[in-house]
KEKE-3310 file (N, C-alpha, C; in steps of 0.2 Angstrom, whole numbers, plus 5000, padded with zeros to 4 digits):
npx = (5002:5004:5011:5001:5000:5009:5000:4989:4991:4990:4978:4970:4974:4969:4957:4955:4957:4950:4937:4940:4938:4926:4919:4919:4909:4907:4907:4901:4902:4894:4881:4879:4868:4852:4848:4838:4827:4821:4822:4835:4843:4852:4853:4857:4864:4881:4891:4894:4892:4877:4866:4860:4860:4863:4867:4873:4885:4890:4894:4907:4915:4916:4917:4917:4904:4896:4902:4894:4882:4876:4878:4870:4868:4862:4851:4844:4831:4824:4825:4819:4817:4819:4805:4800:4799:4796:4781:4776:4776:4776:4786:4789:4803:4810:4809:4815:4828:4831:4828:4833:4834:4821:4806:4793:4780:4778:4794:4799:4805:4819:4823:4818:4826:4839:4841:4851:4860:4875:4873:4873:4880:4890:4888:4886:4880:4881:4894:4906:4910:4923:4937:4949:4956:4953:4965:4959:4946:4931:4923:4917:4924:4927:4934:4933:4937:4934:4928:4935:4933:4928:4918:4910:4904:4895:4882:4874:4872:4869:4861:4845:4831:4818:4807:4791:4777:4764:4756:4741:4747:4757:4776:4792:4809:4819:4832:4838:4848:4843:4851:4869:4882:4893:4896:4897:4909:4918:4922:4931:4947:4949:4946:4953:4967:4966:4959:4947:4931:4928:4942:4937:4923:4926:4936:4952:4955:4961:4962:4962:4967:4974:4972:4957:4943:4932:4917:4906:4903:4902:4894:4882:4879:4886:4895:4909:4913:4909:4913:4926:4926:4924:4932:4928:4927:4925:4919:4911:4907:4899:4891:4884:4868:4867:4875:4885:4889:4900:4903:4915:4919:4928:4932:4940:4943:4934:4927:4916:4902:4894:4880:4879:4868:4854:4841:4836:4842:4853:4864:4866:4868:4866:4864:4862:4858:4864:4853:4842:4835:4824:4830:4836:4844:4845:4858:4854:4861:4861:4852:4842:4823:4810:4796:4792:4780:4781:4780:4769:4775:4767:4757:4747:4749:4760:4770:4788:4803:4814:4832:4833:4843:4859:4867:4874:4891:4904:4914:4933:4947:4936:4933:4933:4934:4916:4909:4899:4889:4880:4865:4862:4849:4847:4858:4861:4870:4887:4885:4882:4885:4878:4883:4881:4885:4876:4871:4856:4846:4832:4823:4817:4804:4799:4804:4796:4784:4783:4784:4799:4811:4819:4831:4836:4835:4843:4863:4874:4888:4898:4900:4896:4903:4900:4908:4905:4916:4917:4915:4926:4931:4932:4946)
npy = (4994:5010:5024:5035:5053:5070:5081:5074:5067:5080:5084:5074:5078:5089:5087:5078:5087:5096:5086:5086:5100:5103:5092:5101:5116:5129:5143:5162:5180:5187:5179:5178:5185:5192:5209:5211:5203:5192:5182:5173:5158:5149:5136:5117:5116:5117:5099:5094:5108:5113:5120:5131:5144:5157:5155:5144:5146:5153:5143:5140:5154:5163:5178:5184:5183:5190:5203:5204:5202:5215:5222:5232:5224:5212:5217:5220:5217:5220:5234:5246:5259:5256:5246:5257:5262:5250:5248:5258:5256:5240:5233:5216:5217:5225:5218:5207:5211:5217:5204:5194:5181:5174:5164:5168:5181:5186:5190:5178:5174:5164:5169:5182:5188:5188:5194:5198:5185:5176:5165:5170:5178:5168:5154:5143:5130:5120:5121:5132:5147:5158:5170:5160:5146:5132:5120:5115:5117:5110:5108:5109:5119:5131:5143:5158:5170:5184:5188:5198:5208:5225:5223:5209:5217:5225:5217:5217:5232:5240:5243:5248:5254:5246:5243:5240:5246:5239:5247:5251:5253:5265:5266:5262:5266:5256:5258:5266:5270:5267:5264:5268:5266:5258:5260:5275:5273:5267:5278:5283:5290:5280:5268:5269:5269:5257:5253:5247:5241:5233:5240:5250:5248:5235:5234:5227:5218:5213:5197:5182:5172:5176:5189:5194:5201:5213:5210:5220:5230:5246:5260:5271:5276:5275:5286:5289:5286:5292:5306:5302:5303:5318:5332:5347:5364:5379:5396:5414:5429:5447:5458:5471:5472:5458:5441:5432:5416:5403:5388:5373:5362:5347:5331:5314:5301:5295:5284:5285:5297:5308:5310:5293:5277:5273:5283:5291:5298:5309:5325:5338:5355:5366:5383:5396:5410:5411:5417:5415:5402:5404:5409:5400:5393:5383:5370:5357:5343:5331:5317:5322:5317:5316:5315:5308:5311:5301:5290:5275:5258:5250:5258:5272:5285:5286:5287:5290:5286:5300:5303:5323:5328:5331:5335:5331:5329:5324:5310:5308:5314:5318:5330:5347:5352:5358:5372:5380:5393:5403:5413:5423:5433:5447:5455:5454:5462:5455:5446:5425:5413:5397:5382:5368:5350:5338:5321:5315:5303:5301:5315:5327:5329:5318:5308:5311:5310:5297:5292:5292:5297:5312:5311:5298:5299:5307:5314:5321:5328:5338:5353:5368:5384:5403:5418:5431:5442:5461:5462:5455:5438:5426:5418)
npz = (5000:4996:5002:5015:5007:5012:5011:5015:5026:5032:5031:5036:5050:5051:5053:5063:5074:5071:5074:5087:5094:5091:5098:5111:5116:5109:5113:5109:5112:5106:5106:5117:5123:5125:5122:5127:5120:5123:5138:5147:5144:5153:5152:5160:5176:5178:5179:5196:5201:5214:5209:5198:5205:5214:5226:5226:5218:5230:5240:5236:5230:5242:5243:5234:5230:5238:5236:5225:5229:5236:5225:5208:5199:5206:5213:5199:5199:5210:5216:5218:5210:5199:5199:5200:5188:5182:5185:5177:5165:5159:5152:5142:5137:5146:5157:5152:5151:5167:5177:5168:5170:5173:5170:5167:5166:5179:5188:5201:5217:5216:5204:5202:5214:5213:5201:5188:5187:5194:5185:5173:5166:5170:5165:5155:5141:5150:5157:5167:5163:5160:5161:5160:5163:5175:5184:5196:5197:5203:5193:5176:5165:5156:5143:5142:5132:5129:5139:5147:5143:5133:5124:5129:5141:5130:5126:5137:5139:5129:5115:5106:5104:5109:5096:5092:5105:5104:5108:5103:5089:5090:5091:5092:5084:5078:5076:5081:5095:5114:5124:5124:5127:5126:5112:5115:5122:5114:5104:5114:5123:5132:5123:5113:5124:5126:5139:5147:5152:5160:5168:5178:5182:5186:5196:5200:5217:5231:5239:5249:5242:5233:5221:5212:5201:5207:5212:5215:5204:5201:5199:5190:5202:5213:5223:5224:5213:5202:5207:5202:5190:5184:5185:5193:5192:5198:5198:5200:5199:5199:5191:5190:5191:5194:5197:5189:5187:5183:5178:5176:5169:5167:5161:5167:5173:5162:5152:5145:5141:5152:5159:5156:5153:5156:5148:5155:5164:5170:5172:5182:5184:5197:5205:5217:5226:5240:5251:5246:5240:5231:5222:5211:5197:5186:5173:5163:5160:5149:5138:5126:5121:5108:5101:5083:5071:5060:5043:5045:5043:5040:5036:5037:5049:5061:5078:5081:5091:5093:5094:5101:5107:5112:5126:5136:5145:5135:5132:5139:5128:5117:5115:5120:5139:5146:5147:5159:5160:5171:5177:5187:5196:5204:5217:5231:5246:5250:5247:5245:5234:5231:5222:5214:5208:5202:5199:5192:5193:5185:5177:5189:5189:5184:5192:5205:5201:5200:5211:5216:5229:5234:5238:5234:5220:5219:5218:5225:5221:5218:5225:5234:5240:5236:5240:5226:5218:5214:5197:5194:5190:5201:5212)
capx = (5000:5008:5012:5000:5006:5011:4994:4984:4994:4988:4970:4969:4976:4964:4948:4954:4958:4940:4933:4940:4938:4918:4919:4919:4906:4910:4902:4904:4899:4887:4875:4876:4865:4846:4847:4831:4823:4818:4823:4842:4843:4859:4854:4857:4870:4888:4892:4898:4886:4871:4859:4863:4858:4869:4869:4877:4890:4894:4900:4916:4916:4911:4920:4915:4899:4895:4903:4886:4875:4876:4879:4864:4865:4858:4844:4842:4823:4820:4826:4814:4819:4816:4801:4793:4796:4791:4773:4772:4779:4777:4785:4796:4809:4814:4809:4821:4835:4832:4826:4836:4835:4813:4803:4785:4777:4779:4796:4796:4808:4827:4826:4819:4829:4845:4843:4857:4866:4882:4875:4868:4888:4896:4884:4881:4880:4884:4900:4908:4913:4931:4943:4955:4954:4958:4962:4956:4939:4925:4916:4919:4926:4927:4939:4929:4945:4932:4924:4938:4936:4920:4913:4909:4898:4889:4879:4868:4873:4872:4854:4841:4824:4813:4802:4782:4775:4758:4752:4737:4750:4764:4782:4800:4814:4824:4839:4841:4852:4843:4857:4875:4888:4898:4898:4903:4916:4926:4926:4934:4952:4950:4946:4962:4972:4964:4958:4942:4926:4930:4946:4932:4917:4928:4943:4955:4954:4966:4959:4967:4970:4977:4966:4951:4939:4929:4909:4902:4902:4899:4892:4879:4876:4892:4899:4916:4916:4906:4920:4933:4926:4925:4933:4925:4930:4917:4918:4908:4908:4896:4888:4879:4861:4867:4880:4886:4892:4900:4906:4918:4918:4933:4933:4944:4943:4930:4927:4909:4898:4894:4878:4879:4868:4847:4840:4833:4848:4854:4869:4860:4869:4861:4868:4859:4861:4862:4850:4836:4834:4821:4833:4839:4844:4849:4855:4854:4867:4856:4850:4834:4821:4807:4792:4790:4779:4782:4772:4770:4778:4760:4750:4746:4754:4764:4777:4794:4807:4820:4835:4833:4850:4863:4871:4881:4900:4906:4920:4938:4947:4933:4933:4936:4930:4910:4910:4892:4886:4872:4866:4858:4846:4850:4865:4863:4876:4890:4880:4885:4882:4878:4883:4881:4883:4871:4869:4851:4844:4829:4821:4814:4796:4797:4805:4790:4776:4787:4786:4805:4812:4828:4838:4838:4838:4849:4866:4877:4895:4903:4897:4903:4899:4906:4908:4908:4921:4916:4920:4933:4931:4935:4952)
capy = (5000:5017:5026:5044:5060:5074:5083:5070:5067:5084:5084:5068:5079:5094:5083:5078:5095:5100:5085:5090:5106:5102:5093:5107:5119:5134:5149:5168:5182:5189:5175:5175:5192:5194:5212:5212:5202:5185:5178:5172:5152:5146:5128:5115:5116:5110:5094:5094:5113:5111:5122:5140:5149:5162:5153:5139:5150:5156:5140:5141:5159:5170:5185:5185:5182:5196:5210:5204:5204:5222:5227:5233:5216:5209:5220:5223:5218:5222:5238:5254:5262:5251:5244:5264:5264:5246:5251:5263:5254:5233:5231:5211:5222:5229:5212:5202:5212:5217:5198:5190:5170:5171:5162:5169:5187:5190:5185:5179:5169:5166:5174:5188:5190:5187:5199:5196:5183:5176:5161:5176:5178:5162:5148:5143:5123:5114:5126:5139:5152:5162:5173:5155:5138:5130:5113:5113:5117:5105:5108:5109:5127:5136:5150:5164:5179:5190:5191:5201:5216:5230:5221:5208:5223:5227:5213:5223:5240:5244:5242:5250:5256:5241:5244:5241:5243:5237:5253:5258:5255:5266:5262:5266:5269:5251:5259:5274:5268:5267:5266:5270:5265:5253:5265:5281:5269:5264:5283:5289:5289:5272:5262:5267:5267:5248:5254:5242:5246:5230:5243:5255:5245:5227:5235:5222:5217:5206:5192:5175:5169:5181:5196:5192:5206:5216:5210:5225:5234:5252:5263:5279:5275:5275:5292:5287:5284:5297:5308:5302:5303:5323:5339:5353:5371:5383:5403:5417:5436:5452:5462:5475:5467:5450:5438:5425:5410:5400:5378:5371:5353:5341:5324:5316:5296:5294:5281:5286:5300:5308:5304:5288:5273:5273:5287:5296:5299:5320:5328:5345:5361:5372:5390:5400:5415:5405:5417:5416:5399:5404:5412:5395:5392:5377:5368:5349:5339:5324:5317:5325:5312:5319:5308:5312:5310:5296:5284:5268:5252:5247:5262:5279:5290:5284:5291:5287:5292:5302:5309:5329:5332:5328:5338:5326:5329:5320:5304:5308:5313:5319:5336:5352:5352:5358:5378:5382:5398:5402:5421:5423:5440:5450:5455:5455:5465:5451:5438:5419:5409:5391:5380:5361:5347:5332:5318:5310:5296:5305:5321:5327:5328:5311:5306:5313:5307:5290:5291:5291:5301:5316:5306:5292:5300:5315:5313:5329:5325:5342:5357:5374:5391:5406:5426:5434:5449:5463:5465:5451:5431:5424:5416)
capz = (4999:4995:5010:5011:5006:5017:5011:5017:5033:5036:5030:5043:5058:5053:5053:5070:5079:5070:5078:5095:5093:5091:5107:5116:5116:5108:5116:5106:5116:5104:5107:5127:5126:5121:5121:5131:5117:5125:5144:5145:5147:5155:5154:5167:5180:5177:5185:5202:5204:5214:5207:5194:5210:5216:5236:5223:5218:5236:5243:5234:5230:5247:5242:5226:5228:5243:5233:5219:5233:5236:5217:5207:5197:5211:5214:5196:5196:5214:5215:5220:5207:5193:5200:5201:5181:5176:5186:5174:5156:5160:5144:5141:5134:5154:5163:5149:5157:5175:5178:5163:5170:5173:5161:5167:5165:5185:5190:5208:5217:5216:5195:5206:5219:5208:5195:5182:5194:5193:5181:5168:5166:5170:5164:5146:5140:5158:5158:5169:5160:5163:5156:5158:5164:5183:5185:5202:5197:5204:5189:5170:5163:5146:5143:5135:5137:5129:5146:5150:5136:5135:5122:5133:5145:5129:5126:5141:5143:5120:5112:5103:5107:5106:5091:5091:5109:5105:5111:5096:5084:5091:5089:5091:5081:5082:5076:5088:5102:5119:5127:5120:5132:5121:5108:5117:5124:5106:5102:5119:5124:5137:5119:5109:5127:5128:5146:5145:5156:5168:5172:5180:5184:5192:5199:5203:5226:5234:5241:5254:5240:5227:5217:5207:5200:5210:5207:5214:5198:5204:5193:5190:5212:5215:5224:5225:5205:5201:5209:5201:5181:5181:5188:5193:5195:5199:5201:5202:5198:5199:5185:5189:5195:5192:5196:5183:5190:5178:5180:5171:5169:5164:5160:5170:5171:5159:5146:5140:5139:5158:5160:5150:5151:5156:5143:5159:5167:5168:5177:5184:5187:5199:5208:5219:5229:5248:5255:5242:5237:5227:5216:5207:5189:5183:5167:5164:5152:5147:5134:5124:5116:5106:5095:5079:5067:5052:5043:5047:5037:5037:5032:5040:5052:5068:5080:5085:5097:5090:5098:5096:5108:5117:5129:5141:5142:5131:5135:5139:5121:5114:5116:5125:5145:5145:5151:5159:5163:5174:5178:5196:5196:5211:5222:5240:5251:5254:5246:5245:5230:5233:5217:5214:5202:5207:5195:5194:5190:5181:5180:5194:5192:5184:5200:5209:5197:5202:5219:5221:5233:5231:5242:5232:5215:5218:5220:5226:5214:5220:5227:5237:5240:5234:5236:5220:5220:5210:5194:5192:5191:5210:5210)
cpx = (5005:5004:5006:5004:5005:5002:4988:4984:4988:4979:4968:4967:4972:4959:4951:4955:4951:4936:4934:4939:4928:4914:4916:4915:4908:4905:4906:4899:4894:4880:4874:4870:4857:4847:4838:4825:4818:4826:4831:4843:4850:4858:4856:4864:4876:4886:4896:4893:4879:4865:4865:4862:4862:4872:4875:4884:4896:4897:4906:4917:4912:4911:4915:4907:4893:4898:4896:4882:4873:4877:4869:4863:4863:4854:4840:4834:4820:4822:4821:4813:4816:4810:4796:4794:4796:4785:4772:4772:4781:4778:4792:4803:4815:4813:4814:4829:4838:4831:4824:4833:4825:4811:4796:4785:4778:4785:4797:4803:4817:4828:4825:4822:4838:4847:4847:4861:4872:4881:4872:4876:4891:4894:4883:4884:4884:4890:4901:4911:4918:4935:4949:4951:4956:4955:4961:4950:4935:4921:4919:4919:4927:4930:4936:4933:4940:4930:4929:4938:4926:4916:4908:4900:4892:4884:4872:4866:4873:4867:4851:4834:4819:4808:4794:4782:4769:4753:4747:4742:4758:4768:4789:4803:4820:4830:4843:4842:4847:4847:4863:4880:4892:4901:4900:4909:4922:4926:4932:4942:4953:4951:4954:4968:4970:4964:4950:4935:4927:4936:4942:4929:4920:4934:4946:4957:4960:4960:4966:4969:4974:4974:4961:4947:4936:4920:4903:4899:4900:4899:4888:4876:4880:4897:4906:4918:4912:4910:4925:4932:4926:4930:4929:4926:4923:4919:4913:4910:4902:4894:4882:4872:4862:4873:4881:4890:4892:4904:4910:4920:4923:4932:4937:4945:4935:4929:4920:4907:4896:4887:4876:4872:4861:4846:4838:4837:4852:4860:4864:4868:4868:4868:4861:4861:4860:4857:4842:4835:4828:4824:4838:4837:4848:4851:4857:4857:4863:4856:4842:4830:4813:4802:4789:4787:4779:4778:4776:4771:4771:4753:4749:4750:4758:4770:4783:4798:4812:4824:4837:4839:4852:4868:4877:4887:4901:4913:4928:4942:4944:4931:4935:4932:4924:4911:4902:4891:4879:4871:4859:4855:4848:4854:4865:4870:4879:4886:4885:4882:4884:4877:4882:4880:4882:4868:4863:4848:4839:4829:4819:4808:4794:4798:4798:4785:4778:4786:4795:4809:4819:4831:4840:4839:4838:4856:4871:4886:4898:4897:4899:4899:4905:4904:4910:4912:4916:4920:4925:4930:4935:4942:4949)
cpy = (5006:5020:5033:5047:5065:5077:5083:5068:5072:5086:5080:5072:5085:5091:5081:5082:5097:5095:5088:5096:5108:5100:5096:5110:5127:5140:5159:5174:5187:5185:5172:5180:5190:5200:5215:5208:5197:5184:5174:5165:5151:5138:5125:5119:5113:5105:5097:5104:5111:5115:5128:5147:5154:5160:5148:5142:5151:5153:5140:5147:5163:5175:5189:5187:5187:5201:5209:5203:5212:5225:5228:5228:5213:5210:5223:5222:5222:5228:5243:5258:5261:5250:5250:5262:5257:5247:5253:5261:5245:5229:5223:5213:5222:5221:5208:5203:5214:5209:5192:5182:5168:5172:5165:5177:5191:5187:5185:5173:5168:5170:5181:5192:5191:5193:5195:5194:5179:5171:5167:5177:5174:5155:5148:5133:5118:5117:5129:5142:5156:5166:5166:5152:5140:5125:5109:5116:5111:5104:5108:5118:5128:5142:5154:5174:5186:5192:5197:5209:5220:5228:5214:5213:5224:5224:5214:5230:5243:5241:5247:5252:5251:5238:5244:5238:5239:5242:5257:5261:5262:5266:5266:5265:5261:5252:5263:5269:5268:5268:5264:5271:5264:5258:5271:5279:5269:5270:5286:5288:5281:5272:5266:5265:5261:5250:5251:5243:5240:5235:5247:5252:5237:5230:5228:5224:5213:5201:5185:5171:5170:5187:5193:5201:5208:5215:5215:5230:5242:5254:5269:5280:5277:5282:5293:5288:5288:5302:5309:5303:5310:5328:5344:5359:5374:5393:5408:5426:5441:5455:5464:5473:5460:5446:5432:5423:5404:5390:5376:5363:5350:5334:5321:5308:5292:5293:5281:5292:5301:5314:5298:5281:5271:5282:5293:5301:5307:5319:5336:5349:5366:5378:5394:5405:5412:5409:5417:5407:5396:5408:5406:5395:5386:5374:5361:5347:5333:5325:5317:5318:5318:5315:5311:5309:5306:5290:5278:5263:5250:5251:5268:5281:5286:5288:5288:5292:5292:5307:5316:5330:5330:5332:5337:5330:5323:5316:5309:5309:5317:5329:5341:5350:5359:5365:5380:5387:5401:5410:5419:5433:5440:5452:5458:5457:5460:5445:5433:5418:5401:5387:5372:5356:5339:5328:5315:5306:5297:5311:5321:5327:5320:5305:5305:5309:5299:5288:5289:5296:5306:5312:5301:5294:5303:5314:5317:5326:5329:5347:5361:5379:5399:5415:5430:5439:5453:5463:5459:5441:5429:5418:5407)
cpz = (5001:5001:5009:5011:5012:5018:5015:5024:5037:5035:5038:5051:5056:5055:5060:5077:5076:5075:5086:5096:5096:5097:5111:5114:5113:5108:5114:5112:5113:5105:5113:5127:5122:5118:5124:5126:5120:5134:5140:5146:5148:5154:5162:5171:5177:5182:5189:5206:5206:5209:5202:5199:5213:5224:5232:5223:5225:5240:5243:5233:5234:5246:5239:5225:5236:5241:5227:5223:5232:5229:5214:5202:5201:5211:5208:5196:5204:5217:5213:5214:5200:5193:5201:5193:5178:5176:5182:5165:5158:5154:5147:5143:5141:5156:5159:5152:5163:5177:5172:5162:5175:5168:5162:5166:5174:5189:5197:5211:5217:5209:5198:5209:5217:5203:5191:5188:5192:5185:5175:5164:5162:5166:5155:5146:5145:5158:5162:5164:5165:5159:5155:5161:5174:5183:5190:5203:5198:5199:5180:5167:5157:5144:5139:5138:5132:5135:5148:5145:5138:5128:5123:5136:5138:5125:5132:5141:5132:5117:5113:5107:5105:5100:5093:5097:5110:5107:5108:5091:5085:5090:5089:5087:5083:5081:5079:5093:5108:5125:5122:5121:5128:5117:5109:5119:5117:5103:5107:5119:5128:5130:5118:5118:5131:5136:5145:5151:5163:5172:5176:5187:5186:5193:5200:5212:5226:5238:5246:5247:5231:5224:5213:5207:5202:5207:5210:5209:5200:5199:5193:5199:5215:5218:5221:5215:5202:5199:5203:5193:5181:5185:5188:5198:5194:5202:5199:5199:5197:5192:5186:5194:5196:5193:5192:5186:5184:5180:5175:5172:5164:5164:5161:5169:5169:5154:5144:5144:5148:5157:5155:5157:5151:5152:5146:5162:5164:5174:5177:5188:5190:5204:5209:5225:5238:5253:5254:5237:5229:5220:5210:5202:5190:5175:5169:5157:5152:5139:5128:5117:5112:5101:5090:5074:5060:5050:5042:5041:5036:5034:5037:5045:5061:5072:5083:5086:5092:5093:5096:5102:5112:5121:5133:5140:5141:5135:5136:5131:5118:5113:5119:5132:5143:5148:5152:5163:5166:5177:5183:5194:5204:5213:5229:5242:5254:5255:5243:5239:5233:5225:5223:5208:5206:5200:5199:5190:5184:5182:5187:5195:5187:5191:5205:5208:5200:5207:5224:5225:5231:5232:5236:5223:5212:5221:5219:5223:5219:5222:5232:5237:5237:5233:5231:5224:5214:5204:5191:5192:5198:5208:5209)
residu = (UNK:UNK:UNK:UNK:UNK:UNK:UNK:UNK:UNK:UNK:UNK:UNK:UNK:UNK:UNK:UNK:UNK:UNK:UNK:UNK:UNK:UNK:UNK:UNK:UNK:UNK:UNK:UNK:UNK:UNK:UNK:UNK:UNK:UNK:UNK:UNK:UNK:UNK:UNK:UNK:UNK:UNK:UNK:UNK:UNK:UNK:UNK:UNK:UNK:UNK:UNK:UNK:UNK:UNK:UNK:UNK:UNK:UNK:UNK:UNK:UNK:UNK:UNK:UNK:UNK:UNK:UNK:UNK:UNK:UNK:UNK:UNK:UNK:UNK:UNK:UNK:UNK:UNK:UNK:UNK:UNK:UNK:UNK:UNK:UNK:UNK:UNK:UNK:UNK:UNK:UNK:UNK:UNK:UNK:UNK:UNK:UNK:UNK:UNK:UNK:UNK:UNK:UNK:UNK:UNK:UNK:UNK:UNK:UNK:UNK:UNK:UNK:UNK:UNK:UNK:UNK:UNK:UNK:UNK:UNK:UNK:UNK:UNK:UNK:UNK:UNK:UNK:UNK:UNK:UNK:UNK:UNK:UNK:UNK:UNK:UNK:UNK:UNK:UNK:UNK:UNK:UNK:UNK:UNK:UNK:UNK:UNK:UNK:UNK:UNK:UNK:UNK:UNK:UNK:UNK:UNK:UNK:UNK:UNK:UNK:UNK:UNK:UNK:UNK:UNK:UNK:UNK:UNK:UNK:UNK:UNK:UNK:UNK:UNK:UNK:UNK:UNK:UNK:UNK:UNK:UNK:UNK:UNK:UNK:UNK:UNK:UNK:UNK:UNK:UNK:UNK:UNK:UNK:UNK:UNK:UNK:UNK:UNK:UNK:UNK:UNK:UNK:UNK:UNK:UNK:UNK:UNK:UNK:UNK:UNK:UNK:UNK:UNK:UNK:UNK:UNK:UNK:UNK:UNK:UNK:UNK:UNK:UNK:UNK:UNK:UNK:UNK:UNK:UNK:UNK:UNK:UNK:UNK:UNK:UNK:UNK:UNK:UNK:UNK:UNK:UNK:UNK:UNK:UNK:UNK:UNK:UNK:UNK:UNK:UNK:UNK:UNK:UNK:UNK:UNK:UNK:UNK:UNK:UNK:UNK:UNK:UNK:UNK:UNK:UNK:UNK:UNK:UNK:UNK:UNK:UNK:UNK:UNK:UNK:UNK:UNK:UNK:UNK:UNK:UNK:UNK:UNK:UNK:UNK:UNK:UNK:UNK:UNK:UNK:UNK:UNK:UNK:UNK:UNK:UNK:UNK:UNK:UNK:UNK:UNK:UNK:UNK:UNK:UNK:UNK:UNK:UNK:UNK:UNK:UNK:UNK:UNK:UNK:UNK:UNK:UNK:UNK:UNK:UNK:UNK:UNK:UNK:UNK:UNK:UNK:UNK:UNK:UNK:UNK:UNK:UNK:UNK:UNK:UNK:UNK:UNK:UNK:UNK:UNK:UNK:UNK:UNK:UNK:UNK:UNK:UNK:UNK:UNK:UNK:UNK:UNK:UNK:UNK:UNK:UNK:UNK:UNK:UNK:UNK:UNK:UNK:UNK:UNK:UNK:UNK:UNK:UNK:UNK:UNK:UNK:UNK:UNK:UNK:UNK:UNK:UNK:UNK:UNK:UNK)
# end
């Protein structure tokens, strides 16, 4: 019998390797998340793990589980601010993101209590997913190295409006970003410098066995993170019968717009004479939307939500600092100006209509008082 050629041997080897590759499920980041279109089935628990709930993970990963339990991921469904908004718009699109493990229209039990749980990111095809493999792990593991990059976060934090809401023909345009955080990061200096989302939102922490990425997931409700994102400088001067207050915002550790995330989030700069709260003047930085009448694909006219303005502070590397000017009426003798930079989860009237208190809705990122000198800016 004639010996096989080198090309035939190569073909046999390639076939063997292909067979080995198919023996292990291949997980892609793009296929892991639904963008709200459907619940996220994580499948059966991997061998050696009793369940896919967070309590099972905590038996071996207690420190990480404790971090996660205090995070907004864990309270994604039970959070009072989300529940207030969901009571107004009970959309499956929202439910599939905030209780992605739920299979019913009314999440209960583990699906509700765990919110975005460990398994939503770390379990597929009866394997535990991580950025690498651990030979000592008591369960099957699969390395998904993309988990260490921003693209992984985009699966939940970059999505368009959900389309037809089923409310009398009204619809939203699915080509319009509802959350645009990953795209904002792509254009930033952070992306150019290879600083991934995990660098700020999952910083390294030391533990008994070495170190791990924090699973607290600090974000828009973490005051220390907000304060690290932007530098704020304020000055004031008197001009005749009014005061001019200037507040300058400079992005610092900021890899996306400020604020980012939910379309209702906004930053407000306020100023007022300390002796006269009624003199308060405010400037909001936010994405603004309006419903535009357009022809429906099914005929007739419908309303489509379009972004009409974006006044937010851009990420570092995308422009000059923002200089905001606020004019206060009056000129009380020896008057002091009180100013503040606040981060809001939603506009104040909307928060009030949904029963979300001021303390929950508003975080003071920076504030101070100024005695404006006559005719010249303060130091």
